[in-house]
LOKEZA-454641 format. One record per residue (C-alpha): chain; x, y, z; residue number from 1. Coordinates in pm, whole numbers, plus 50000, padded with zeros to 5 digits. Example, Ala and Ser with C-alpha at 12.3 -4.5 7.8 and 13.67 -1.06 7.14 Angstrom:
% residues 2
{"A" {51230 49550 50780} 1}
{"A" {51367 49894 50714} 2}
//
This chain:
% residues 679
{"A" {71880 93422 62046} 1}
{"A" {72027 93724 62138} 2}
{"A" {72358 93587 62176} 3}
{"A" {72354 93423 61869} 4}
{"A" {72260 93739 61689} 5}
{"A" {72522 93925 61881} 6}
{"A" {72807 93656 61754} 7}
{"A" {72689 93731 61423} 8}
{"A" {72730 94105 61456} 9}
{"A" {73047 94062 61576} 10}
{"A" {73187 93796 61296} 11}
{"A" {73033 94030 61031} 12}
{"A" {73286 94086 60750} 13}
{"A" {73357 94451 60714} 14}
{"A" {73506 94411 60388} 15}
{"A" {73202 94212 60224} 16}
{"A" {72912 94386 60360} 17}
{"A" {73045 94751 60410} 18}
{"A" {73107 94771 60034} 19}
{"A" {72713 94786 59941} 20}
{"A" {72660 94976 59663} 21}
{"A" {72348 95140 59785} 22}
{"A" {72548 95297 60044} 23}
{"A" {72808 95451 59816} 24}
{"A" {72886 95806 59897} 25}
{"A" {73198 95914 59697} 26}
{"A" {73550 95929 59672} 27}
{"A" {73847 96104 59829} 28}
{"A" {74036 96376 59639} 29}
{"A" {74279 96445 59924} 30}
{"A" {74405 96189 60191} 31}
{"A" {74694 96198 60503} 32}
{"A" {74713 96089 60813} 33}
{"A" {74458 96270 60995} 34}
{"A" {74206 96393 60723} 35}
{"A" {74054 96331 60402} 36}
{"A" {73825 96512 60144} 37}
{"A" {73595 96340 59947} 38}
{"A" {73373 96433 59665} 39}
{"A" {72986 96378 59711} 40}
{"A" {72670 96467 59535} 41}
{"A" {72338 96500 59613} 42}
{"A" {72221 96221 59478} 43}
{"A" {72481 96014 59649} 44}
{"A" {72373 96161 59976} 45}
{"A" {71994 96136 59922} 46}
{"A" {72021 95785 59849} 47}
{"A" {72219 95693 60184} 48}
{"A" {71970 95883 60397} 49}
{"A" {72183 96193 60464} 50}
{"A" {72525 96250 60600} 51}
{"A" {72489 96452 60920} 52}
{"A" {72798 96565 61088} 53}
{"A" {72964 96309 61301} 54}
{"A" {72872 96033 61069} 55}
{"A" {73086 95706 61036} 56}
{"A" {73208 95644 60701} 57}
{"A" {73461 95394 60560} 58}
{"A" {73718 95454 60265} 59}
{"A" {73797 95094 60115} 60}
{"A" {74080 95042 59906} 61}
{"A" {74028 94923 59567} 62}
{"A" {74387 94934 59405} 63}
{"A" {74470 94566 59468} 64}
{"A" {74259 94268 59549} 65}
{"A" {74517 94127 59782} 66}
{"A" {74498 94441 60031} 67}
{"A" {74237 94432 60268} 68}
{"A" {74215 94776 60430} 69}
{"A" {73946 95036 60501} 70}
{"A" {74030 95378 60680} 71}
{"A" {73753 95491 60905} 72}
{"A" {73660 95837 60860} 73}
{"A" {73430 96071 61043} 74}
{"A" {73232 96325 60876} 75}
{"A" {73312 96701 60987} 76}
{"A" {73246 96991 60757} 77}
{"A" {73200 97092 60403} 78}
{"A" {73525 97128 60225} 79}
{"A" {73613 97332 59908} 80}
{"A" {73652 97213 59552} 81}
{"A" {73884 97378 59261} 82}
{"A" {73546 97410 59072} 83}
{"A" {73365 97600 59348} 84}
{"A" {73435 97957 59262} 85}
{"A" {73338 97853 58886} 86}
{"A" {72976 97678 59013} 87}
{"A" {72925 97978 59257} 88}
{"A" {72948 98252 58960} 89}
{"A" {72700 98034 58727} 90}
{"A" {72445 97979 59036} 91}
{"A" {72463 98381 59100} 92}
{"A" {72418 98443 58744} 93}
{"A" {72083 98220 58727} 94}
{"A" {71946 98342 59064} 95}
{"A" {71991 98682 58877} 96}
{"A" {71778 98548 58597} 97}
{"A" {71524 98431 58834} 98}
{"A" {71559 98081 58725} 99}
{"A" {71450 97758 58909} 100}
{"A" {71765 97569 58929} 101}
{"A" {71706 97339 59222} 102}
{"A" {71665 97023 59004} 103}
{"A" {71559 96775 59296} 104}
{"A" {71363 96470 59254} 105}
{"A" {71027 96582 59354} 106}
{"A" {71004 96947 59267} 107}
{"A" {70738 97088 59154} 108}
{"A" {70888 97317 58872} 109}
{"A" {71104 97163 58641} 110}
{"A" {71460 97301 58647} 111}
{"A" {71549 97520 58385} 112}
{"A" {71894 97419 58400} 113}
{"A" {72068 97195 58133} 114}
{"A" {72159 96837 58252} 115}
{"A" {72518 96894 58232} 116}
{"A" {72522 97209 58468} 117}
{"A" {72245 97040 58695} 118}
{"A" {72486 96759 58754} 119}
{"A" {72829 96985 58786} 120}
{"A" {72608 97202 59055} 121}
{"A" {72517 96862 59224} 122}
{"A" {72879 96799 59346} 123}
{"A" {73038 96932 59686} 124}
{"A" {73337 96834 59907} 125}
{"A" {73335 96672 60240} 126}
{"A" {73596 96697 60498} 127}
{"A" {73666 96389 60742} 128}
{"A" {73858 96331 61025} 129}
{"A" {74099 96008 60990} 130}
{"A" {73997 95799 61314} 131}
{"A" {74175 95482 61187} 132}
{"A" {74197 95155 60987} 133}
{"A" {74010 94811 60971} 134}
{"A" {74250 94566 60817} 135}
{"A" {74271 94169 60778} 136}
{"A" {74578 93973 60913} 137}
{"A" {74628 93591 60900} 138}
{"A" {74675 93411 61225} 139}
{"A" {74799 93049 61307} 140}
{"A" {74541 92880 61525} 141}
{"A" {74508 92514 61626} 142}
{"A" {74166 92338 61562} 143}
{"A" {74063 91987 61646} 144}
{"A" {74475 91899 61656} 145}
{"A" {74525 92040 61338} 146}
{"A" {74743 92371 61261} 147}
{"A" {74505 92625 61019} 148}
{"A" {74543 92947 60915} 149}
{"A" {74265 93221 61019} 150}
{"A" {74187 93573 60898} 151}
{"A" {74115 93833 61164} 152}
{"A" {73989 94186 61124} 153}
{"A" {74201 94413 61355} 154}
{"A" {74150 94797 61406} 155}
{"A" {74430 95050 61448} 156}
{"A" {74336 95395 61584} 157}
{"A" {74581 95569 61306} 158}
{"A" {74749 95480 60978} 159}
{"A" {75046 95276 60913} 160}
{"A" {75014 95373 60550} 161}
{"A" {74792 95517 60309} 162}
{"A" {74777 95502 59907} 163}
{"A" {74668 95777 59653} 164}
{"A" {74336 95918 59727} 165}
{"A" {74208 95786 59399} 166}
{"A" {74223 95428 59498} 167}
{"A" {73947 95448 59750} 168}
{"A" {73575 95438 59750} 169}
{"A" {73400 95577 60034} 170}
{"A" {73064 95410 60210} 171}
{"A" {72834 95491 60459} 172}
{"A" {72849 95261 60789} 173}
{"A" {72511 95138 60879} 174}
{"A" {72355 94836 61055} 175}
{"A" {72559 94581 61141} 176}
{"A" {72871 94743 61028} 177}
{"A" {72808 95039 61230} 178}
{"A" {72736 94832 61543} 179}
{"A" {73062 94653 61537} 180}
{"A" {73248 95029 61476} 181}
{"A" {73073 95192 61775} 182}
{"A" {73107 94883 62017} 183}
{"A" {73487 94793 61975} 184}
{"A" {73612 94552 62189} 185}
{"A" {73954 94371 62228} 186}
{"A" {74026 94019 62130} 187}
{"A" {73756 93788 62105} 188}
{"A" {73503 93986 62330} 189}
{"A" {73154 94023 62209} 190}
{"A" {72986 94345 62265} 191}
{"A" {72642 94315 62432} 192}
{"A" {72753 93997 62600} 193}
{"A" {72587 93892 62928} 194}
{"A" {72834 94123 63124} 195}
{"A" {72786 94414 62901} 196}
{"A" {72454 94681 62937} 197}
{"A" {72304 94882 62660} 198}
{"A" {72362 95243 62721} 199}
{"A" {72161 95391 62397} 200}
{"A" {72182 95395 62020} 201}
{"A" {72391 95620 61766} 202}
{"A" {72234 95921 61681} 203}
{"A" {72414 96175 61433} 204}
{"A" {72202 96505 61516} 205}
{"A" {71940 96707 61689} 206}
{"A" {71748 96672 61340} 207}
{"A" {71635 96305 61267} 208}
{"A" {71397 96322 60953} 209}
{"A" {71643 96046 60809} 210}
{"A" {71774 95883 61126} 211}
{"A" {71396 95822 61234} 212}
{"A" {71322 95598 60917} 213}
{"A" {71654 95378 61007} 214}
{"A" {71669 95104 61285} 215}
{"A" {71884 95217 61573} 216}
{"A" {72208 95081 61615} 217}
{"A" {72256 94983 61997} 218}
{"A" {72578 95109 62231} 219}
{"A" {72686 94869 62454} 220}
{"A" {72908 94960 62755} 221}
{"A" {73124 94728 62972} 222}
{"A" {73131 94804 63342} 223}
{"A" {73463 94690 63339} 224}
{"A" {73515 95058 63122} 225}
{"A" {73395 95256 63444} 226}
{"A" {73495 95019 63760} 227}
{"A" {73812 95170 63926} 228}
{"A" {73838 95423 63621} 229}
{"A" {73743 95835 63605} 230}
{"A" {73454 95897 63470} 231}
{"A" {73280 96245 63365} 232}
{"A" {72943 96381 63286} 233}
{"A" {72917 96695 63139} 234}
{"A" {72654 96913 63034} 235}
{"A" {72397 97213 63115} 236}
{"A" {72119 97152 63367} 237}
{"A" {71834 96901 63221} 238}
{"A" {72048 96754 62962} 239}
{"A" {72027 96410 63095} 240}
{"A" {72351 96374 63317} 241}
{"A" {72156 96221 63645} 242}
{"A" {71981 95967 63406} 243}
{"A" {72322 95863 63264} 244}
{"A" {72452 95818 63637} 245}
{"A" {72185 95621 63671} 246}
{"A" {72264 95378 63406} 247}
{"A" {72606 95353 63540} 248}
{"A" {72499 95277 63874} 249}
{"A" {72241 95006 63747} 250}
{"A" {72514 94844 63517} 251}
{"A" {72742 94844 63846} 252}
{"A" {72498 94702 64073} 253}
{"A" {72391 94405 63817} 254}
{"A" {72752 94308 63757} 255}
{"A" {72833 94322 64104} 256}
{"A" {72581 94039 64148} 257}
{"A" {72809 93808 63936} 258}
{"A" {73098 93860 64141} 259}
{"A" {73205 93500 64237} 260}
{"A" {73378 93553 64567} 261}
{"A" {73189 93692 64871} 262}
{"A" {73382 94004 65030} 263}
{"A" {73631 93840 65249} 264}
{"A" {73997 93934 65171} 265}
{"A" {74321 93763 65279} 266}
{"A" {74671 93903 65328} 267}
{"A" {74914 93834 65051} 268}
{"A" {74642 93698 64834} 269}
{"A" {74695 93767 64457} 270}
{"A" {74384 93814 64242} 271}
{"A" {74292 93946 63910} 272}
{"A" {74050 94232 63944} 273}
{"A" {73812 94074 63671} 274}
{"A" {73715 93699 63580} 275}
{"A" {73796 93574 63279} 276}
{"A" {73405 93628 63198} 277}
{"A" {73436 94019 63277} 278}
{"A" {73270 93995 63608} 279}
{"A" {73453 94141 63931} 280}
{"A" {73640 93928 64123} 281}
{"A" {73453 94080 64449} 282}
{"A" {73113 94272 64478} 283}
{"A" {73163 94642 64425} 284}
{"A" {73072 94942 64667} 285}
{"A" {72896 95256 64546} 286}
{"A" {72878 95571 64731} 287}
{"A" {72665 95836 64597} 288}
{"A" {72701 96210 64722} 289}
{"A" {72373 96313 64662} 290}
{"A" {72377 96706 64656} 291}
{"A" {72002 96726 64522} 292}
{"A" {71843 96410 64698} 293}
{"A" {71719 96270 64379} 294}
{"A" {71889 95939 64438} 295}
{"A" {71815 95904 64836} 296}
{"A" {71454 96063 64825} 297}
{"A" {71132 95949 64618} 298}
{"A" {71007 96266 64380} 299}
{"A" {70798 96314 64110} 300}
{"A" {71041 96296 63843} 301}
{"A" {71164 95990 63934} 302}
{"A" {70859 95807 63856} 303}
{"A" {70964 95475 64091} 304}
{"A" {71331 95503 63948} 305}
{"A" {71493 95622 64287} 306}
{"A" {71792 95420 64354} 307}
{"A" {71731 95343 64707} 308}
{"A" {71395 95194 64600} 309}
{"A" {71531 94980 64352} 310}
{"A" {71804 94817 64548} 311}
{"A" {71640 94869 64880} 312}
{"A" {71789 94551 65060} 313}
{"A" {72146 94673 64965} 314}
{"A" {72126 95032 65021} 315}
{"A" {72228 95238 65336} 316}
{"A" {72099 95604 65322} 317}
{"A" {72296 95833 65537} 318}
{"A" {72153 96218 65592} 319}
{"A" {72257 96534 65800} 320}
{"A" {71921 96532 65973} 321}
{"A" {71757 96296 66165} 322}
{"A" {71473 96133 65978} 323}
{"A" {71292 95794 65903} 324}
{"A" {71487 95551 65718} 325}
{"A" {71845 95722 65734} 326}
{"A" {72134 95689 65947} 327}
{"A" {72209 96039 66116} 328}
{"A" {72589 96150 65952} 329}
{"A" {72681 96310 66236} 330}
{"A" {73008 96311 66493} 331}
{"A" {72975 96271 66849} 332}
{"A" {73248 96543 66900} 333}
{"A" {73274 96426 67313} 334}
{"A" {73379 96056 67204} 335}
{"A" {73517 96127 66856} 336}
{"A" {73796 96334 66958} 337}
{"A" {73999 96365 66658} 338}
{"A" {73730 96321 66428} 339}
{"A" {73520 96638 66561} 340}
{"A" {73860 96827 66579} 341}
{"A" {73936 96743 66231} 342}
{"A" {73571 96878 66131} 343}
{"A" {73599 97216 66344} 344}
{"A" {73977 97270 66161} 345}
{"A" {73803 97198 65789} 346}
{"A" {73548 97453 65910} 347}
{"A" {73799 97740 66004} 348}
{"A" {73940 97658 65682} 349}
{"A" {73678 97689 65461} 350}
{"A" {73527 98007 65664} 351}
{"A" {73869 98155 65691} 352}
{"A" {73833 98199 66054} 353}
{"A" {74206 98307 66157} 354}
{"A" {74404 98486 66377} 355}
{"A" {74684 98407 66588} 356}
{"A" {74505 98243 66913} 357}
{"A" {74269 98066 66652} 358}
{"A" {74575 97907 66433} 359}
{"A" {74718 97802 66783} 360}
{"A" {74414 97630 66881} 361}
{"A" {74356 97459 66557} 362}
{"A" {74730 97318 66575} 363}
{"A" {74673 97154 66893} 364}
{"A" {74769 96803 66873} 365}
{"A" {74478 96557 67040} 366}
{"A" {74646 96263 66900} 367}
{"A" {74697 95989 67198} 368}
{"A" {75059 95963 67295} 369}
{"A" {75215 95608 67216} 370}
{"A" {75266 95542 67623} 371}
{"A" {74940 95516 67730} 372}
{"A" {75022 95379 68114} 373}
{"A" {74767 95546 68316} 374}
{"A" {75045 95747 68509} 375}
{"A" {75319 95861 68246} 376}
{"A" {75387 96207 68208} 377}
{"A" {75281 96217 67834} 378}
{"A" {74949 96058 67948} 379}
{"A" {74880 96305 68205} 380}
{"A" {74933 96601 67981} 381}
{"A" {74740 96444 67717} 382}
{"A" {74420 96421 67959} 383}
{"A" {74468 96740 68065} 384}
{"A" {74473 96877 67705} 385}
{"A" {74188 96668 67609} 386}
{"A" {73989 96769 67924} 387}
{"A" {74040 97146 67818} 388}
{"A" {73918 97090 67464} 389}
{"A" {73604 96914 67585} 390}
{"A" {73545 97198 67786} 391}
{"A" {73541 97436 67500} 392}
{"A" {73299 97249 67350} 393}
{"A" {73071 97255 67662} 394}
{"A" {73096 97611 67708} 395}
{"A" {73020 97664 67333} 396}
{"A" {72700 97493 67379} 397}
{"A" {72725 97150 67231} 398}
{"A" {72490 96893 67392} 399}
{"A" {72635 96648 67634} 400}
{"A" {72594 96277 67630} 401}
{"A" {72433 96123 67901} 402}
{"A" {72604 96097 68215} 403}
{"A" {72936 96237 68094} 404}
{"A" {73209 96305 68301} 405}
{"A" {73562 96452 68241} 406}
{"A" {73858 96272 68434} 407}
{"A" {74226 96429 68435} 408}
{"A" {74509 96452 68678} 409}
{"A" {74490 96795 68888} 410}
{"A" {74702 96860 69209} 411}
{"A" {74600 96877 69555} 412}
{"A" {74729 97229 69594} 413}
{"A" {74540 97372 69304} 414}
{"A" {74236 97146 69323} 415}
{"A" {74059 97394 69558} 416}
{"A" {73829 97103 69674} 417}
{"A" {73741 96929 69344} 418}
{"A" {73939 96630 69247} 419}
{"A" {73932 96571 68873} 420}
{"A" {74094 96249 68912} 421}
{"A" {73791 96115 68995} 422}
{"A" {73614 96235 68726} 423}
{"A" {73396 96565 68755} 424}
{"A" {73115 96728 68540} 425}
{"A" {73219 96935 68251} 426}
{"A" {73096 97222 68458} 427}
{"A" {73300 97134 68730} 428}
{"A" {73610 97111 68499} 429}
{"A" {73514 97423 68319} 430}
{"A" {73529 97612 68642} 431}
{"A" {73848 97421 68742} 432}
{"A" {74036 97535 68386} 433}
{"A" {73922 97895 68411} 434}
{"A" {74017 97941 68786} 435}
{"A" {74360 97789 68713} 436}
{"A" {74442 98039 68394} 437}
{"A" {74303 98344 68605} 438}
{"A" {74598 98273 68891} 439}
{"A" {74811 98099 68651} 440}
{"A" {75092 98386 68682} 441}
{"A" {75076 98437 69063} 442}
{"A" {74992 98088 69227} 443}
{"A" {75322 97980 69408} 444}
{"A" {75231 97616 69281} 445}
{"A" {75302 97701 68909} 446}
{"A" {75629 97892 68976} 447}
{"A" {75759 97631 69189} 448}
{"A" {75665 97373 68916} 449}
{"A" {75886 97553 68674} 450}
{"A" {76180 97589 68882} 451}
{"A" {76174 97248 68981} 452}
{"A" {76086 97059 68635} 453}
{"A" {76263 97345 68414} 454}
{"A" {75960 97395 68200} 455}
{"A" {75590 97527 68270} 456}
{"A" {75294 97308 68403} 457}
{"A" {75102 97411 68105} 458}
{"A" {75293 97324 67784} 459}
{"A" {75186 97526 67476} 460}
{"A" {74881 97305 67350} 461}
{"A" {74731 97342 67705} 462}
{"A" {74766 97751 67697} 463}
{"A" {74596 97779 67346} 464}
{"A" {74301 97583 67487} 465}
{"A" {74308 97789 67783} 466}
{"A" {74293 98128 67590} 467}
{"A" {74006 97965 67374} 468}
{"A" {73810 97819 67669} 469}
{"A" {73847 98168 67900} 470}
{"A" {73837 98410 67592} 471}
{"A" {74149 98597 67770} 472}
{"A" {74520 98568 67590} 473}
{"A" {74689 98648 67929} 474}
{"A" {74627 98503 68270} 475}
{"A" {74444 98740 68512} 476}
{"A" {74181 98792 68242} 477}
{"A" {74383 99024 68024} 478}
{"A" {74337 99052 67648} 479}
{"A" {73984 98950 67599} 480}
{"A" {73915 98747 67258} 481}
{"A" {73619 98568 67088} 482}
{"A" {73751 98216 67231} 483}
{"A" {73506 97938 67230} 484}
{"A" {73218 98137 67099} 485}
{"A" {73404 98101 66751} 486}
{"A" {73238 97756 66807} 487}
{"A" {72892 97854 66849} 488}
{"A" {72780 97840 66510} 489}
{"A" {72499 97662 66351} 490}
{"A" {72702 97455 66092} 491}
{"A" {72936 97316 66348} 492}
{"A" {72646 97224 66592} 493}
{"A" {72455 97071 66267} 494}
{"A" {72746 96800 66272} 495}
{"A" {72726 96700 66633} 496}
{"A" {72519 96425 66792} 497}
{"A" {72555 96333 67173} 498}
{"A" {72391 95968 67085} 499}
{"A" {72610 95769 66806} 500}
{"A" {72856 95537 66915} 501}
{"A" {73032 95441 66597} 502}
{"A" {73124 95675 66348} 503}
{"A" {72968 95697 65971} 504}
{"A" {73349 95732 65900} 505}
{"A" {73409 95385 66002} 506}
{"A" {73060 95225 65904} 507}
{"A" {73068 95348 65550} 508}
{"A" {73401 95197 65430} 509}
{"A" {73255 94861 65610} 510}
{"A" {72927 94886 65424} 511}
{"A" {73135 94920 65053} 512}
{"A" {73360 94656 65137} 513}
{"A" {73079 94424 65171} 514}
{"A" {72951 94543 64819} 515}
{"A" {72681 94761 64939} 516}
{"A" {72541 95112 64799} 517}
{"A" {72571 95388 65050} 518}
{"A" {72357 95706 64952} 519}
{"A" {72489 96039 65142} 520}
{"A" {72207 96276 65125} 521}
{"A" {72371 96632 65144} 522}
{"A" {72063 96841 65000} 523}
{"A" {71943 96948 65330} 524}
{"A" {72294 97081 65398} 525}
{"A" {72493 97393 65383} 526}
{"A" {72790 97436 65082} 527}
{"A" {73014 97451 65384} 528}
{"A" {72875 97115 65545} 529}
{"A" {72833 96947 65205} 530}
{"A" {73222 97006 65152} 531}
{"A" {73318 96867 65500} 532}
{"A" {73127 96560 65512} 533}
{"A" {73212 96457 65129} 534}
{"A" {73584 96529 65204} 535}
{"A" {73564 96348 65534} 536}
{"A" {73409 96034 65413} 537}
{"A" {73610 96015 65085} 538}
{"A" {73931 96043 65311} 539}
{"A" {73822 95768 65524} 540}
{"A" {73752 95542 65246} 541}
{"A" {74070 95654 65098} 542}
{"A" {74297 95563 65380} 543}
{"A" {74111 95251 65419} 544}
{"A" {74200 95130 65083} 545}
{"A" {74560 95263 65132} 546}
{"A" {74608 95062 65465} 547}
{"A" {74504 94762 65287} 548}
{"A" {74723 94817 64989} 549}
{"A" {75014 94855 65233} 550}
{"A" {74933 94542 65390} 551}
{"A" {74889 94339 65057} 552}
{"A" {74522 94282 65141} 553}
{"A" {74306 94304 64813} 554}
{"A" {74063 94581 64781} 555}
{"A" {73751 94529 64601} 556}
{"A" {73629 94809 64363} 557}
{"A" {73462 95087 64527} 558}
{"A" {73288 95361 64306} 559}
{"A" {73254 95722 64431} 560}
{"A" {72976 95927 64252} 561}
{"A" {72953 96340 64283} 562}
{"A" {72691 96532 64148} 563}
{"A" {72751 96927 64105} 564}
{"A" {73102 96836 64142} 565}
{"A" {73221 97153 64087} 566}
{"A" {73100 97242 64414} 567}
{"A" {73320 96983 64571} 568}
{"A" {73632 96967 64380} 569}
{"A" {73955 97178 64374} 570}
{"A" {73944 97446 64098} 571}
{"A" {74167 97473 63812} 572}
{"A" {74418 97657 63950} 573}
{"A" {74464 97508 64269} 574}
{"A" {74790 97306 64298} 575}
{"A" {74747 97142 64611} 576}
{"A" {74812 96779 64438} 577}
{"A" {74718 96615 64829} 578}
{"A" {74357 96709 64790} 579}
{"A" {74172 96393 64850} 580}
{"A" {73964 96424 64508} 581}
{"A" {74327 96482 64310} 582}
{"A" {74444 96167 64500} 583}
{"A" {74143 95956 64412} 584}
{"A" {74219 96091 64054} 585}
{"A" {74579 96030 64040} 586}
{"A" {74594 95706 64275} 587}
{"A" {74272 95552 64277} 588}
{"A" {74347 95307 64002} 589}
{"A" {74607 95117 64210} 590}
{"A" {74363 95117 64505} 591}
{"A" {74046 94993 64297} 592}
{"A" {73867 95337 64349} 593}
{"A" {73658 95487 64062} 594}
{"A" {73483 95796 64046} 595}
{"A" {73211 95939 63833} 596}
{"A" {73143 96333 63840} 597}
{"A" {72883 96547 63672} 598}
{"A" {72882 96909 63626} 599}
{"A" {72802 97202 63381} 600}
{"A" {73160 97354 63434} 601}
{"A" {73447 97167 63272} 602}
{"A" {73661 97475 63280} 603}
{"A" {73634 97476 63655} 604}
{"A" {73767 97121 63739} 605}
{"A" {74121 97082 63827} 606}
{"A" {74324 96970 63522} 607}
{"A" {74480 96720 63735} 608}
{"A" {74145 96544 63743} 609}
{"A" {74060 96606 63385} 610}
{"A" {74374 96477 63282} 611}
{"A" {74312 96109 63466} 612}
{"A" {73966 96078 63340} 613}
{"A" {73885 95750 63094} 614}
{"A" {73502 95796 63042} 615}
{"A" {73379 96124 62909} 616}
{"A" {73010 96162 62832} 617}
{"A" {72944 96531 62709} 618}
{"A" {72586 96664 62637} 619}
{"A" {72488 97043 62556} 620}
{"A" {72743 97300 62655} 621}
{"A" {72643 97702 62651} 622}
{"A" {72974 97898 62596} 623}
{"A" {73330 97864 62399} 624}
{"A" {73518 97881 62773} 625}
{"A" {73423 97527 62835} 626}
{"A" {73415 97405 62432} 627}
{"A" {73812 97552 62465} 628}
{"A" {73887 97316 62801} 629}
{"A" {73702 97017 62620} 630}
{"A" {73913 97053 62294} 631}
{"A" {74207 96939 62489} 632}
{"A" {74126 96583 62519} 633}
{"A" {74077 96315 62244} 634}
{"A" {73885 96395 61962} 635}
{"A" {73612 96631 62108} 636}
{"A" {73703 96891 61896} 637}
{"A" {73521 96733 61606} 638}
{"A" {73187 96824 61813} 639}
{"A" {73215 97164 61951} 640}
{"A" {73009 97313 61708} 641}
{"A" {72714 97100 61741} 642}
{"A" {72758 97048 62190} 643}
{"A" {72684 97447 62150} 644}
{"A" {72346 97395 61979} 645}
{"A" {72037 97248 62186} 646}
{"A" {71693 97149 62095} 647}
{"A" {71479 97169 62393} 648}
{"A" {71360 96866 62518} 649}
{"A" {71449 96686 62217} 650}
{"A" {71792 96652 62301} 651}
{"A" {71760 96515 62650} 652}
{"A" {72028 96210 62688} 653}
{"A" {72211 96303 62351} 654}
{"A" {72580 96274 62447} 655}
{"A" {72889 96242 62285} 656}
{"A" {73053 95914 62437} 657}
{"A" {73421 95848 62487} 658}
{"A" {73481 95512 62689} 659}
{"A" {73810 95352 62789} 660}
{"A" {73813 95066 62532} 661}
{"A" {73667 95285 62241} 662}
{"A" {73940 95470 62055} 663}
{"A" {73720 95747 61939} 664}
{"A" {73416 95932 62065} 665}
{"A" {73077 95817 61972} 666}
{"A" {72747 96018 61916} 667}
{"A" {72495 95835 62131} 668}
{"A" {72114 95902 62280} 669}
{"A" {72146 95755 62584} 670}
{"A" {71850 95531 62672} 671}
{"A" {71602 95670 62958} 672}
{"A" {71656 95485 63300} 673}
{"A" {71374 95283 63411} 674}
{"A" {71301 95056 63689} 675}
{"A" {71379 94723 63505} 676}
{"A" {71692 94648 63714} 677}
{"A" {71864 94480 63440} 678}
{"A" {71988 94489 63081} 679}
//
């Protein structure tokens, strides 16, 4: 029944049903490619139950029966009529006389105006935006072996031509006509089909005296508009951003279940990203960076709608704290050498921990050499550098894994009874390196080594680490510095665990490749920790996708969700295009990586990300700076004045929505997210 009803709506003839005399609102007196000005009257406005700002109108061409064309308009603001000055002068004269001149139906006192004057006073002008045009074309089709001609209604997001304004009559779009307008689809796709989801209904204004009397017109979204695309949700706190995010997560999770292929991928396999019915080829992975903890944890506001509960069999939760039901999102700094070192460097950058010896420490190369044979000179040097770094961690107080030993090549002339090649404790290794650095300029072994080999025993990387470990810039305990104490900070220690065998940076991409939902609970981490973990995870997923792309291995779609994005994303004036969030915005499409981000601060987000955003949900914003930024994109300039107004709880979820497939902005009341796990 529902499918049949949707087909009827999709096939509705705009040119027949749209010209409903009861919905007539006026006639244009000016028309160009961008705007129209129409003459309207109080009686016509009252008859159609009002014309709120943003109303969709249709201007039908009446000049010739053979021309089937309707211009789609959006009501914007009153416009002046040539007679306005005379009308205003007359009104003022009547006001001075104390006369009732309302003349409205149902008024208690009869107007003292004569019929002609009252009629003249009832007219006003309305300026509208031209959004495009509907027109009929004839197409040859083959049906049951016969060549037939079929009439199709097409929509173009501009005007190919326009006639004199007097040749048009304007009607308000309602019911099935409005449904067709706000649910634009290409080809034979029917809005609301089994692979689409209802997101809400058309809503024009905060005030709803007339709207509440009329049936809601549903607005649908296609997950294909969001999967692999960039989506922005802008609005002040408590305007319904999270509710909208949950609706998108729900739609993506449900469409992912319809993927025909299991998550297996073969190299050089040519596939279409979506099947012919709109479902993705492979299950979609989703990762939510939960800054406020509302997706990963139950709370009173959710009332049973927490994502982790609704999709419990597909959800894996990570946290920076060890708590029941969560995997600990930490790094074993002693075993994941490069990952741990990257976190330290990221912390130094974020907190501006600088200084020449600190910069030298951060520049150390801890990647394994290509020649990994045990007794090669490159492997010997690498093992010493790694050992000195591990000693820095130990001395800074990072808890050790059970039975952890450090092994590297020393020399009988300097070992002093401790042979590190057999494996020694971190305490012994630390003492060994401290003693070496203390006598480095005095011991004959090091002088002879440099004379024989032509280079020092300790390379630049090892010397940088020895300075950091001992706290002395020069051998012989000279020029004291903080050294390893720079690592004695809670933020870094909170990133370390001594029990994990496999890194979360390896686990999370694997889960997402299998179409699972990952929730990263960052609610109990400091802003620095939030930024560090989100960047590390995003880089791991991006690098995984890029490696697969280079190897010609198909990527399934992965969706990123960022709450409070202004705390994570690069700022507007930052020019580093290698930042992972900028790369997700610019290169994510080819890698099948989509992102959904929510924030109150449009103006703070990198313009590189904004320029690559295809879907927009705009709720109430409270200042002109945000509006100035918003006006740069699509037709949001039509809504800037109304977006500044907010009517408390009545406006939650009231957004202006622009999706990838719809050529213009639609004002929508988003449905409340409920635990129904379906359409």
